[in-house]
C-alpha positions, 0 to 999 in steps of 0.5 A: 338356734339351727347350731343347738338343733344340727346339735341334738339332731346328731345328738340324738342320731348317735344315741339312736346308733349306739342303742342300736348296737346295745339292741344287737347285743339285747338279742345276740345275747337273749338269743344264746341264753334262751336257746342255746342254755334253755335259761328261763325267759325273763332269766334270758331278757334280765340277762341281756339287759342289763350286758346292753344298758352297760354297753349304751352307758359308757358309750353314750357318755362319750360319745353321744352326751359328751358328758364328765360328769361323776360316772358312778353319780351317773351310772346310780342315775341310770340303776335307778331308772333300770330299777323302775323300767326293767321291772316293769319291762319284765312283767310286760314281758311276761304278760304278753309272752304267756298269758297273752301269747305274743311273739318272745321276740316281738315283745322284746323289739316292743320293750327295746323302743319303749327303752330307747325313747325313755331313756333316751328323754331320761338321760337328757333331761336327768343323767347328763342334764349339765353336763352335757358336752363338758369331756374332752372332745366337746372341748377339744371340738370346742377349741378346733371351732374357735380357732376356726371362727378366730383364723376366719376373722383375721383373714377378713372373711 
């Protein structure tokens, strides 16, 4: 049981680190589009979000969830999540920045935190359910652990 808790803690930390990297991509691309190209706020937000989603999905599928499930199916599930999250977050961003007058970067950060929490849960329980730890990286790690256990048993440890 302790091993499962440790695996999930490590998985959560990987997701956090990859999400931070996706957040950096989102903020940098948003800043470029908003400040330098002067695109409308919501256009900058949507483009930046799509770039970060592609980055995050790719890294988390391979290294965090180590899933060997069908990529198009997994991506369609992620697209379904974003089909709900994106309009809601875009409306929230538009309302908080244009109506309430909140800072664009603060509101973007709030949405990024909401996205982080809800996407982790969605990925864990929907997108990669039944496929976690099934790719070549996970299989190699399991084989190495089995070899170490067998070696320990043969040495009488």
